[in-house]
Every structure is written in C-alpha cells, then in structure tokens.
N, C-alpha and C positions, 0 to 999 in steps of 0.2 A: 558435565553439562545435559541438561534434561531439554528438551524440546518436543511443542507440538508444532504442526502445519497448518491451517483451514489453507481454501481454497477458493477465488470467486472466478468472475471474469469483468469488462471494461471495456466499454465500446466508444472512442470520442470522437468528435472530427477536432483540428487545427492546422497550425500550419507554422513555420519558420524563419527566421527572420537570421542570414547568412552564409554567403556562397558556400557555405562546407555543406551544408545542405543539399546544395543540387537539386533538383523536380520538389524534393521538400518543401522546400518556401512555401508552394501552393499550398491553397486547403486539400484534405486529405483525412482519411478516417485511418482510424488504428482500432484495433481488437488487443487486446491484450488478457492470456492468465495469467490471473494474481496471486501472487503467495504468499501467506503472512505465517513468518515462525515468531512465537514465541520463547523465550527462552529463561531457566532460571536454574542456579547450582543444586539445589534439596527438591523434591518434591512437595509438595506440603500435607497436611493430615490426611487430606484424602486418597494420598496417593499419585496425585496427579499434577501436571504443571499448574492448570487451568483447564477451566471446564469447555468443553472443545462447543459445544452447544454455544454458547454464549460471545466464545472468538470467531464463533462463522456468522454470528446474529453481527457483532460488530465488525467485523467485513464487509456484510452486505449496505451494515450503512452508511460506512466512509467510502464503499463506490456508492452507492446510490446515490451518495451526492453529486458525481461526478459522470455517472452512464448517463448516454445518447447529448452528451452537453459538446455548443464549441465551445474548444478551452480559450481559443480567439475572446470570446465573447463576454468571459465568465473577467467580474472587475477580480477576483484573487490574483490569475495568472497575468494581467494587466503589464507589459513588457518582460515577460519570460520567454522561453524558449522551454516547452513541456515536452522539454525531451523524455528517453523512457528511466534515467536516472531518476530526474527530478522529481517525474510521479512519482516513482516509487519510495521518493526523502517524503512529499506529501502526505501519501498514503503512511507511513511509519508515522509521521506527525501526531497526523489526527488520529490514529489507533492509541499511542502513547496519552496522546491528551483524555482518550477512551480510561485505558486504561490507570490514569489517576484520577478522576469522576468518578472510577469505583463500576462502571458499567461491566467489567466483568468478573466482578464480584469480590471479595478483597483478601481471599488471596493470592488473586493475582497482582496487589501491594507489591508480594516478593518477586516478581518478574524480572528481571536482571537486564534485559534485552529480547528488542524486537530487530527480526530484518524482515523487509520485501520487496519479494522479486516477480517483475512484470515479465512476459516472455511475451518477446511479438512474431514470434515465431515458431519450430522444432528446431532451430541450428541459433539462436540471438534472443539473450534479456540481459538483464538489469537488475542490479540489487543495491537498495540502502541496507543500512546497519546501522542501527544506535543501541544508543544506552537509556535505562531506566533510572 
C-alpha cells in the first residue's frame, strides 16, 4: 500500500458535556496538528498516490471551515461532544467528499482510503481511518 501525508493545523474553542471530561466541560481552546494520509495499492499513471499540492490545498480548505471557531456555536456540531476522535472523523469525511467531487484530480478517484490524525500534543493524538 502506498501513501502520502500532508499536514496543517487547527485552532478551535469548544466545551464538553459529561463528568468524564472534568474541567474540559468548561469552554477551552485546543490547537491540533492535522495529518491527512491518502492511500492506494498502486501508483497512478504519473507514479504518484495523489498530487501533494492538491491534497495540501484541500486539507487547508477543510481545516479553514473549522479554524478559529467556537465549535459549540456551529450548527453542524449541535449536541455533539467535539472530541479529538470525532473531529478526526469530520475532517476525514469532508476530505472524502472532496475526493468524490473530483477536487483532488481524476487520479484521486482510485484512492482506497484516508486517515486523519489530530495531534493534541507531542504525547497524545487520535486518528480516524475510512475507506473510499
């Protein structure tokens, strides 16, 4: 399996519901490093997984929709604990939508999977992987 990974970062505010979250139930900020990995079993006719420039651009677009937002105020997240795991899934799903729309080029239609990892710090991160 071949893969490429592109990186960006994301800054949000949010709060959680539930005693398991302790003080994070209060409004707080979070900064994530975002890694998006694109996979396919064979390289395309240009001998690449996907155009890294397009992958970087599309990740920036997805991150830009969330960046500097209070997720508690976003209708898409109403009633949802926007945990690191949940945000990784949202970003992966939005990237998948862009792949299916052709935003990453025709060759990207042969991608078989995307994984997104959100790094909360140098010692903690969460990932979500999905098929395409």
